[in-house]
N, C-alpha and C positions, 0 to 999 in steps of 0.2 A: 565670457563673463567673469570667470574665476581669475583671469589674468588682470582684470581691472580692479580687483578687490585689494584692500590694504593688506600688507603681509600679516598683520595681526588677525585678520578675519578670513584667511584662505580656507580655514576649516569650519567656517560658520555653517555650511550646509551639510556637514557630516553628522553621523548619528551621535546622540547623547550617550555618555558612558553608562547611564542607567539602562538604556535600551540594549546596548551591547551585552551587558552582563545578564540581562533577562533572557536574551536569545541564546547565549552560551551556557545558561544554567548556573551562573556564578551567584551565590547568595550575597545579598546586600548586608552591610553592617547595620546592626540594630542601634538606633539612637534613642537615648533617654530624653524625656522632656526636660530634665534638669541640665542637660548638656548645652553648651554654648551653640548658637545657631551657626550653620555652615554657610559662609559667604562665598557665593559662586564668583568665578572670574567673569570678565567681560565677554570672553569667547563662549563660555557655557551659557551665559544669559542670552547671547545672540542665537546660539543653537536652539535653546528652548523656545525662543520667540518664533523662529522659522518653523519649528516642529509644530507648535501650537497653532500658528496661522494656517499651515497647510492642512492640518487635521480638521480645524474648524470650518474651513471652506468646503471640504467634502462632506462634513457632517451636515452642513446647511443644505447642500444639494441633495444629499441622501434623504433628509427629512422633508424636503419640499414635496416629493411625490406622495408619501402617506398623508401629509397634512393638507395639501391643496387638491389631491386626487385629479378629477377630470380637468379642472382649470389649468393645472400644470402641464398636462400632456396635450392640451388644445393650443398651446403656443405655436405660432406659425414658424415653420422651419426648425422645429425642436431638435430633431436628430442632427441636422447640419450644424446647428449652434453648439451642441454638446461636443461633436467631433472636432470642431475648430477651436474649442476652448479647453475643455477638460482633458481631451485626448490628443492634444497637439504635442509633438516632440516626445513621444513615449520612449524612444530609444535613449533619451538623455535623462530619464527619470530612474533613479536607482531602485533596487528591489525593496528597500525599506520604505520608500515613498509610494511604490506601486501597490503594495499590499493594502493600505487604507483605501485606495481608489476602488479596489474590487470589493472590499468588505463593507465599507460604510457608505459607498455611493452606488455602485453598479447593482449589488444584490438588493438593496431596498428599492431601487428603481425598477428592477424586474418584478419584484413581488407586488408592487403597488400599481403597475401599469394595467389599464383596462384591456380586455381582449381585442377591442376594436382598433387599438393602436399598436398591435403586435407588428404588423407588416410595415407601418409607416414610421414607427419610432424605434422599436427594439431590434428588428432585423438589420437596419442600416448601421446601428451602433454595435451590436454584438458580433456581426459578421467579421468586420475588420479587426475587432478586439480579439476574438478567438484565434484568428489566423496569426496575429502578431504574437500572442502568448505562446502558440505552438512553436513559432520560429525562435522566440527568445529562450524558452525553456529547453528546447532541443539543443541549442548551441551551448547552453550552460551545462547540461548534463553530459555532453560530449567531453567538455573540459574536465568535469569531475571524474568521469570514468577513466580518462587518460591519466589523470593524477593518481588515481587509485592503483592503476596498473604499474605505474612507475614506482610507487611506494612498495607494492608487493614484490616487484623484481629486486629493488634495492634492499628490502628487508629492514630499512631504517624507519621507525615510526616518526611522526611529527613531534619535534622537540617542544615546540611552544603551542599548546592547545588553544591559546587565545589569539593566534595569528590571524591575519586578514583572510587567509585562505579558508580557515575553519569558519570564520564569520560569514564569508560569502557562500560557502557550501550550505550552512544552516539556513541562511536567508533564501537560498534557492529551494530548499525543501519546504520552507514555510510558504513561499510564493506558489509552489506547485500545488500544495494542499488547498490554498485559497482558490486557485484556478479550477481544480477538480470540484470543489464545493460549489462554486458558482455555476459550473456546467450542470451539476446535479440538480441544483435549484431550478435551472432553466428548463431541463428536459424531463426529469423523472418525477413520478408521483410517489410520495412516501406514504405508506399506510401500514397499519398493523405493527408488528415487532420491528420492521425495518426503520420506522421513524425514530425509534429510540437510539439507533446507532449514530444519528446526527447530533444527538445531545450528549453522547459519551465523549469523554476525553480520550486522548491518544492511548494512554496506558490501559484503560478499561477496554478499549476496542481491540487491542492486541491480545488481551487475555481471554477473549471469547473464542473458545475452541469447541463450540457446540455444533460444528458443521456449517456448511455454507448457507446462511440465510440470504438467498439471492434476492436482490432488490426487486421492486415492483416492475413487472414486465409492461407496464402501461406508460406511455409518454404523456406529458402535459400538452395542452393545446398549443402552448408556446413551443414546446419541443417539436411537435409535428409541423408547425409553421417554419421553424428554423431548418428542419431537414428537407423542406421543399427546395431550398436553395442548394445547388450542387456544391458551391464553394464552402458554405457553412457546414454542410454535411461532411465534407472531406476533413475540415478542420476539427470537428467534434470527434469523428471516428479516429483520426490519426492521433489526437491528443489522448483520448481514452486508452487506446491500445499501446501507445508509446509509454504511458504512465506506468503500466504494469511491468515494464522492463527497466525502469529507472531505479536507482539504488535507494529507494525510500519505501520501507515496508508499509507504513501507514497509507501513503498515497496508493500503493498497489492494492491494498485491501479495500479502500474506498472505491477506487475505480472498478475493481472486479465485482464487488457486491452490488453497487448502485448504478453503474453507468454503462459498462461494456455490453452486456446482453440486451438491454432495452434498445440501445442504438442499432446494433447489428440486426436485431429482429425486425426492426422497421424497414431495413433495406433488403431483406431477404426476398421480398416479392419483386423487387426491381432486378434489372439485369446487372449482376455483379461480375466484374472481370475476374478471370481465374487467378491472375496474379494478386489481385486484392484479397481474394478469399484465402490464398496461401499465406499472404502476409499477416492477415489477422490471426490465423492459426499458429503461425511461427512466433508471433509476438507473445501468445499465451505460453508457448513452450519455453521461450526465453525467460518469461516471468517465472515459470516453474524452476528453471535453472538458477535464477537469481534469488528467489524468495521461497523455494521449496523447503528450506530448513525451518520455517516458521509454520506452526500447525494451523493457525488461522488462515494464512495465505494459501497453504497447501490444499486444504479442502475446497476453498473457493475457486482456485485456479483449475484444479482437476475437474470440478463440476462445470466450469465455464468451457474448458477444452472439450469435455464430453458433449455438451450441448451444441457447440459449434461443429464438431465433427459429425454428430448425428444429423444436424440440419443441412450441412453443406456437402457432405460426402457423396450422396446420390447424384448431385448435380455437377460436382467438381472432382473428377478422379485424381487431380493433382495432389489432393490432400493425403492420399495414400503414399505418394512419393515423399511427402514431408514426413510422414510417420516412419517410413523406412530409414530415414536418417537419424532416428532416435538411437542413441548408443545402447547396445546390448539387447535390442529388440529381437524377438523371435519372428521370423518370417511366416512360419506355419501358424503361429498363434494370431498374427495380424490377418492372415488370409481367412482363418476361421471366424474371427470377429467381423471382418468385412462381409463375409457370406451371410452371417446371421443378421447383420445390420441391413443389408440390401434385400434380404428375403425374410422379413419379420413373420410372415404368416407360416412359413415352413419351420421356423426355429423360434419357438416361443420361449422367452426368457424374461425374468423380472428385471425392473430397472436397477435394483440394488446389485444384482449379479452382473449386469452389463457394466455398471460403473466400476465394480471391483476388478473385472477383467480389463477394462480400459486403463485403470490406474496401474495395473501390473505391466501393461504394455509401455507406459510412460515412466516406469521406475528408473530407467537409465538416464533420464534428463532431469530428474528431481534433485535439486540442490541439497547438499548435506552440510551440517555444521562443520566448522573448521577443525574441531577436535576429532571428527570421524573421517575426514578426508585422508586418503592415502593410508588407510588402516589395513594392516595385514591380518587377514583372517587366520586364526589359530585353530586347527582341528586336532583334537586329542583322541587317539584311537582307544578302543576298549582295552584296558590293561588286564593281564591275567590276574586271577584272584590270588591273594597272599596265602602262603602255606600256614595252615593252622595245626598246632599240635593237639592231638586228640586228648581229651580229658581222661585221667586214670580212673579205671573202674573200681568201685569200693570192694574190699575183700569180703565183706559180709553183705549179703543182699539186704536192701532196706525193708523188704517185706518180712524177713526173718528176725529183724532186730526188735527186741522187746524193750519195754520201758525200763526194766531192771538193768539190762545190759548197758543202757545209755547212762543211767545215774550212778552205777557202781564205781566207775573210774574216778568220779569227782571226789569220793571219800576215801580213796586209796592212799595210805600214808606214804608209800613209796613215790607216788606222783607228787605229793607236797614237798618231799625232800628234794626232788629234782627241780 
């Protein structure tokens, strides 16, 4: 299609410069009302037209559910019609176009759908969508991680921070956050203090270091319905536990606090393969290695790793093998912890003490800030005390000195001449 466009309009489907600057955090110049109006070029007007048209179409679809309610979802072959229209050729849709699809269309659709239409409408739509998002995001994060390794080896930072690579990386982060938010809305019940975290911005969320406020352990009715399907369950679990290993701290914190534990708790009663249990636990350890330098992520990830190890270790001995691979771990300390975990009646220990011991076991895989890596510890031995010259003793004892003997030298004329 792009080959058939006029050379003047080959970039008509690209992002607007205003959107690029907003994503990259570049401030916009302030315009005064007295300034002359800025006349856009023909290409900018065409870009604005396509952007507005695309957004308005999905806003209409997103508002149809809350407005029409039951009548909208009673349409014959509703799920098939949506898949063959709104979700056709997703691989050709760029990230900046896919974000509005999730935010203004799919999320209101999920929130307004009646429970009786979960299996007939939402499951056929969300199943392929979640699988596609996992495949797309995983491929993009592999490219980002490889690029980061190459830059770290070369030691040459990016010269142009406004390059297309920087823009694509930031778009990947934003799309990942939208996907995790959508899965959280579909699966998890927010109640109490946890519901506030969804209304906080990214900076406020990263500044909360009050410990791991673990998300609600209850799943929504839609979440339980989605997990009945094996394919959807695999897509949700793989996305949630892969997200904590991707190089985005906000995504890691949201997935850890709100999504990971409720999903895996639901499948604990089922027969979980030992390789899958080991993969879940290893993903949390990789997350600790990637995001352990951030206090908010550290507390949440350690708590998640502790709950997974405590719940799965009695049934899956392979988790101990995974723990033995943690750098600088003490084998004796791990054996003692396992003994107390497998025999709780004979070794009574409080939760806080068990968590502290578990955190010490994982200390070797917790990531550190760049300034503290490869730091050489300096140990200063106790130095001998310095030689002190004893004070001279007074010739006349203080007890024998009278008031007259002290005042007499002050009025001696020989002392004044000196």
